[in-house]
C-alpha positions as CSV (number, residue, x, y, z in Angstrom):
1,M,-108.5,87.3,116.7
2,T,-104.9,86.9,115.7
3,V,-105.0,83.3,116.9
4,S,-108.2,82.2,115.3
5,S,-107.5,83.9,111.9
6,P,-104.7,81.6,110.8
7,R,-106.8,78.6,111.8
8,R,-109.7,79.9,109.7
9,V,-107.4,80.4,106.8
10,L,-106.0,76.8,107.1
11,S,-109.4,75.3,107.5
12,G,-110.6,77.2,104.4
13,A,-107.6,76.1,102.4
14,G,-108.2,72.5,103.5
15,A,-111.8,72.7,102.5
16,I,-110.8,74.0,99.0
17,L,-108.3,71.3,98.5
18,M,-110.7,68.5,99.7
19,A,-113.6,69.8,97.5
20,P,-112.5,67.8,94.4
21,V,-112.0,64.7,96.4
22,A,-115.4,65.0,98.0
23,L,-116.9,65.6,94.5
24,V,-115.3,62.4,93.1
25,A,-116.5,60.5,96.2
26,R,-120.1,61.6,95.7
27,L,-120.0,60.7,92.0
28,L,-118.6,57.2,92.7
29,D,-120.9,56.4,95.5
30,P,-124.0,55.4,93.4
31,P,-122.1,52.9,91.1
32,L,-120.0,51.5,93.9
33,S,-123.1,51.0,96.1
34,A,-124.9,49.2,93.2
35,L,-121.8,47.0,92.7
36,Q,-121.7,46.1,96.4
37,R,-125.4,45.1,96.3
38,V,-124.8,42.9,93.3
39,G,-121.4,41.4,94.1
40,G,-121.3,41.6,97.8
41,T,-118.1,42.0,99.9
42,N,-116.1,39.5,97.8
43,G,-117.1,41.4,94.6
44,M,-115.9,44.7,96.0
45,A,-112.6,43.1,97.1
46,A,-112.1,41.8,93.6
47,F,-113.0,45.2,92.1
48,F,-110.3,47.0,94.1
49,L,-107.8,44.2,93.4
50,L,-108.4,44.3,89.7
51,P,-106.1,47.3,88.9
52,N,-103.2,45.7,90.8
53,M,-103.8,42.3,89.2
54,A,-103.9,43.9,85.8
55,V,-100.5,45.6,86.3
56,F,-99.1,42.3,87.7
57,G,-100.4,40.4,84.7
58,I,-99.0,42.9,82.1
59,F,-95.6,43.4,83.7
60,V,-95.0,40.0,85.3
61,L,-97.2,37.2,83.9
62,F,-97.2,38.3,80.3
63,P,-93.4,38.6,80.1
64,L,-93.0,35.3,81.8
65,V,-95.2,33.6,79.2
66,I,-93.3,35.3,76.4
67,N,-90.0,34.2,77.9
68,I,-91.2,30.5,78.0
69,I,-92.3,30.8,74.4
70,Y,-88.9,32.3,73.4
71,S,-87.1,29.4,75.2
72,M,-88.7,27.0,72.7
73,T,-87.6,28.9,69.6
74,G,-84.3,29.1,67.8
75,G,-82.3,31.5,65.6
76,T,-80.7,34.9,66.1
77,A,-83.8,37.0,65.2
78,L,-85.2,39.1,68.0
79,F,-88.9,39.2,66.9
80,L,-90.9,36.2,67.8
81,T,-92.6,36.0,64.3
82,D,-89.1,35.6,62.7
83,R,-88.1,32.7,64.9
84,T,-88.5,29.0,64.4
85,F,-90.1,26.6,66.9
86,V,-87.5,24.0,68.1
87,G,-89.3,22.6,71.2
88,A,-86.9,21.6,74.0
89,A,-83.8,21.9,71.9
90,Q,-82.4,24.8,73.9
91,Y,-82.8,23.0,77.2
92,Q,-81.2,19.9,75.7
93,R,-78.2,22.0,74.6
94,L,-77.8,23.4,78.1
95,F,-77.9,19.9,79.7
96,D,-75.7,18.2,77.0
97,C,-72.7,17.3,79.2
98,R,-70.6,14.3,79.8
99,S,-70.0,15.5,83.4
100,Y,-71.8,18.4,84.9
101,V,-68.9,19.0,87.3
102,D,-66.6,19.7,84.3
103,P,-67.9,22.6,82.2
104,K,-65.4,21.8,79.4
105,S,-67.3,18.6,78.7
106,C,-70.5,20.4,78.0
107,T,-71.8,21.7,74.7
108,D,-72.4,25.1,76.2
109,D,-69.4,25.3,78.6
110,L,-70.0,28.9,79.4
111,F,-73.4,28.1,80.9
112,W,-72.1,25.6,83.4
113,T,-69.1,27.8,84.1
114,A,-71.6,30.5,85.1
115,V,-73.6,28.0,87.1
116,W,-70.7,26.8,89.2
117,N,-69.4,30.4,89.6
118,T,-72.8,31.5,90.7
119,A,-73.1,28.5,93.1
120,G,-69.8,29.4,94.8
121,F,-70.7,33.1,94.9
122,V,-74.1,32.3,96.5
123,V,-72.6,30.1,99.2
124,V,-69.9,32.5,100.2
125,Q,-71.9,35.7,99.8
126,V,-75.0,34.5,101.6
127,V,-73.1,33.3,104.6
128,F,-71.0,36.4,105.0
129,M,-73.9,38.8,104.2
130,V,-76.2,37.3,106.9
131,V,-73.4,37.2,109.5
132,V,-72.2,40.8,108.7
133,A,-75.8,42.1,108.7
134,L,-76.5,40.4,112.0
135,V,-73.4,41.8,113.7
136,T,-74.1,45.2,112.3
137,A,-77.7,45.1,113.6
138,L,-76.5,44.0,117.0
139,V,-74.0,46.8,117.2
140,L,-76.5,49.5,116.0
141,N,-79.0,48.3,118.5
142,R,-76.8,49.1,121.4
143,D,-76.9,52.5,123.2
144,L,-74.2,54.2,121.1
145,K,-73.3,57.9,120.7
146,A,-74.6,59.3,117.5
147,R,-76.5,56.1,116.9
148,S,-78.7,57.6,114.2
149,F,-75.7,58.9,112.4
150,W,-74.1,55.4,112.3
151,R,-77.3,53.8,111.1
152,A,-77.4,56.3,108.2
153,V,-73.8,55.6,107.4
154,F,-74.4,51.9,107.1
155,F,-77.6,52.4,105.1
156,F,-76.2,55.0,102.7
157,P,-74.6,52.5,100.2
158,V,-78.1,51.0,99.6
159,L,-79.2,54.3,98.1
160,L,-76.4,54.3,95.5
161,S,-76.9,53.0,92.0
162,P,-75.2,49.6,91.5
163,V,-73.4,51.1,88.5
164,V,-72.0,53.9,90.7
165,V,-70.9,51.3,93.3
166,G,-69.1,49.2,90.7
167,L,-67.4,52.3,89.2
168,V,-66.3,53.6,92.6
169,W,-64.8,50.2,93.7
170,R,-63.2,49.7,90.4
171,W,-61.4,53.0,90.8
172,I,-60.3,51.9,94.3
173,L,-59.3,48.3,93.4
174,Q,-57.7,48.7,89.9
175,R,-53.9,48.2,89.5
176,Q,-53.1,51.9,90.1
177,G,-56.1,52.5,92.3
178,L,-56.5,54.1,95.7
179,L,-56.0,50.9,97.7
180,N,-52.8,49.9,95.9
181,F,-51.6,53.5,96.4
182,G,-52.1,53.1,100.1
183,L,-50.3,49.8,100.2
184,Y,-47.4,51.3,98.2
185,E,-47.1,54.2,100.7
186,L,-47.0,51.7,103.6
187,G,-44.2,49.8,101.9
188,L,-46.3,46.8,101.0
189,T,-46.6,45.1,97.6
190,P,-49.6,46.1,95.5
191,V,-52.1,43.4,94.6
192,N,-53.8,42.8,91.3
193,W,-57.3,42.8,92.9
194,L,-59.2,42.6,89.6
195,V,-56.8,40.6,87.6
196,E,-56.1,37.5,89.7
197,R,-59.0,35.0,89.9
198,N,-59.2,34.6,93.7
199,W,-58.9,38.3,94.4
200,A,-61.5,39.1,91.8
201,F,-63.9,36.7,93.4
202,A,-63.2,38.1,96.8
203,A,-63.7,41.7,95.5
204,A,-67.0,40.7,93.9
205,V,-68.2,39.3,97.3
206,G,-66.9,42.2,99.3
207,V,-68.4,44.9,97.1
208,S,-71.8,43.2,97.0
209,I,-71.8,42.9,100.8
210,W,-70.7,46.6,101.2
211,A,-73.5,47.7,98.9
212,H,-76.4,45.8,100.4
213,V,-75.6,44.9,104.0
214,G,-77.3,48.1,105.3
215,F,-80.7,47.1,103.9
216,Y,-80.6,43.6,105.5
217,A,-79.2,45.0,108.8
218,L,-82.2,47.4,108.9
219,I,-84.6,44.4,108.7
220,L,-82.7,42.7,111.5
221,L,-82.6,45.9,113.5
222,A,-86.3,46.2,113.3
223,G,-86.6,42.6,114.6
224,L,-84.2,43.3,117.5
225,Q,-86.2,46.4,118.6
226,A,-89.4,44.4,118.6
227,I,-88.0,42.0,121.2
228,P,-89.4,42.9,124.7
229,K,-86.8,44.4,127.0
230,D,-88.3,42.6,129.9
231,L,-86.8,39.3,128.7
232,Y,-83.3,40.8,128.8
233,E,-83.9,42.4,132.2
234,A,-85.0,39.0,133.6
235,A,-82.0,37.3,132.1
236,E,-79.7,39.9,133.6
237,M,-81.3,39.5,137.0
238,D,-80.7,35.7,136.7
239,G,-77.1,36.3,135.9
240,T,-77.3,34.7,132.4
241,R,-74.2,35.0,130.3
242,P,-74.5,37.3,127.2
243,A,-73.7,34.4,124.9
244,R,-76.5,32.3,126.4
245,V,-78.9,35.3,126.1
246,F,-78.0,35.6,122.4
247,W,-78.6,31.9,121.7
248,R,-81.7,31.5,123.9
249,I,-83.5,34.8,123.5
250,T,-82.2,37.0,120.7
251,L,-81.7,34.4,118.0
252,P,-85.0,32.5,118.4
253,L,-87.1,35.7,118.5
254,L,-85.2,37.1,115.6
255,A,-85.8,33.9,113.5
256,P,-88.6,35.3,111.3
257,N,-86.5,38.4,110.4
258,L,-83.5,36.1,109.7
259,L,-85.7,34.0,107.4
260,V,-86.8,37.1,105.4
261,V,-83.2,38.2,105.1
262,L,-82.0,34.8,104.1
263,V,-84.5,34.5,101.3
264,L,-83.9,38.1,100.0
265,V,-80.1,37.6,100.2
266,L,-80.3,34.3,98.3
267,I,-82.5,35.7,95.5
268,R,-80.2,38.7,95.2
269,A,-77.0,36.6,95.2
270,V,-78.3,34.3,92.4
271,Q,-79.3,37.4,90.4
272,I,-76.0,39.3,90.9
273,F,-75.1,41.3,87.9
274,D,-74.8,45.1,88.1
275,E,-71.9,45.6,90.5
276,V,-69.8,42.7,89.3
277,Y,-70.4,43.5,85.6
278,V,-69.1,47.0,86.1
279,L,-66.3,45.9,88.4
280,T,-64.8,43.0,86.5
281,G,-66.9,42.5,83.4
282,G,-66.9,38.8,84.2
283,G,-63.2,38.5,84.3
284,P,-60.4,37.7,84.6
285,G,-61.3,35.2,82.0
286,T,-64.6,33.7,83.2
287,A,-63.7,33.9,87.0
288,T,-66.6,36.2,87.8
289,L,-69.0,35.2,85.0
290,Y,-72.4,34.6,86.7
291,L,-75.7,33.4,85.4
292,T,-77.3,36.8,84.9
293,Q,-74.4,38.1,82.9
294,Y,-74.4,34.9,80.8
295,I,-78.1,35.4,80.0
296,Y,-77.5,39.0,79.1
297,E,-74.5,38.3,76.8
298,V,-76.1,35.4,75.1
299,G,-79.4,37.1,74.6
300,F,-78.3,40.6,73.8
301,A,-74.6,41.4,73.8
302,S,-73.1,38.6,71.7
303,F,-72.8,39.1,68.0
304,L,-74.3,35.6,67.4
305,R,-77.0,36.2,70.0
306,N,-79.4,33.4,70.9
307,P,-82.5,34.8,72.7
308,G,-84.0,31.3,72.9
309,L,-81.0,29.9,74.8
310,A,-80.9,32.9,77.1
311,S,-84.6,32.5,77.8
312,A,-84.1,28.8,78.6
313,A,-81.3,29.7,81.0
314,S,-83.4,32.3,82.7
315,I,-86.3,29.9,83.1
316,L,-84.0,27.4,84.7
317,M,-82.6,30.1,87.0
318,G,-86.1,31.1,88.1
319,A,-87.1,27.5,88.7
320,V,-84.0,27.0,91.0
321,L,-84.9,30.2,92.9
322,I,-88.5,29.0,93.5
323,V,-87.2,25.6,94.7
324,L,-84.7,27.1,97.1
325,T,-87.2,29.6,98.4
326,L,-89.9,27.0,99.0
327,F,-87.3,24.8,100.7
328,Q,-86.3,27.5,103.1
329,L,-89.9,28.4,103.8
330,G,-90.7,24.7,104.4
331,I,-87.9,24.4,106.9
332,A,-89.1,27.5,108.7
333,R,-92.7,26.2,108.9
334,R,-91.5,22.9,110.2
335,N,-89.5,24.6,112.9
336,E,-92.4,26.8,113.8
337,M,-94.7,23.7,114.1
338,R,-92.1,22.1,116.4
339,G,-92.0,25.2,118.5
340,K,-95.8,25.2,119.0
341,R,-95.6,21.6,120.2
């Protein structure tokens, strides 16, 4: 009696909680059945996709269209009704250069400074991020003591706000920060981490990797755990060297996960803003001025703001991201087709 009583209580509570759900299901059954008879399976699929597509249209497609319209207007006014149509003048201003390699020869030199800074940041950050994430995943995939603890440690920075990450590392790397205090105690010369151009760039790359490597390592770790253990056992029985096992087994089977990580890292690197803006503010000078910060300052922060120019720059950045992503996916598909042959 004492055993069955809690079960009866739980089942009764479950029935009470499910009663509203059952009532709603009974009320929706007649109209949904009629809709299925009229529209068939495809009609039902469209019906259930409609809310998601509505949200996507309102929060993605509609802002994109508005952004394109803004890029063809001029003036400092924020509201679209107060702006004048200028056609492609904003794009012409961005591309008005004698030499695209020399930002000083451009009408809008800050844009091309941000472009080249972003390009350098993307190349360095993507390479180091993928390598560090791969090494981290390989280490965490081994049979370590307190493995779950170390996985949580590497993933913890991902949970932090980018602003918090920037503030913490700014406190560490500033002239009288924690790192320079440690160097001073060791008898070494303090470094102007956020004042010298090269060190500021290295700090931006390092902080970005520290903040996000746990997420990408988790994706690669999931791919490593999906590789059958039998392959490694067979390779061990054949006496295959670890390096050959990595290149012949691990890396090819991990390629889909690596592609996902590469695309996500590339998109994130091009859009870098939060940590670097808090960490360096784009300085020293324009050493860490990247595209997203340029768009933000031109469109909102500058006294003589130009939302049209900022919109044009954001459209160009989005187009570059689409091209790079399609290029990577095309290479991956081509390699997949070669593998099937």
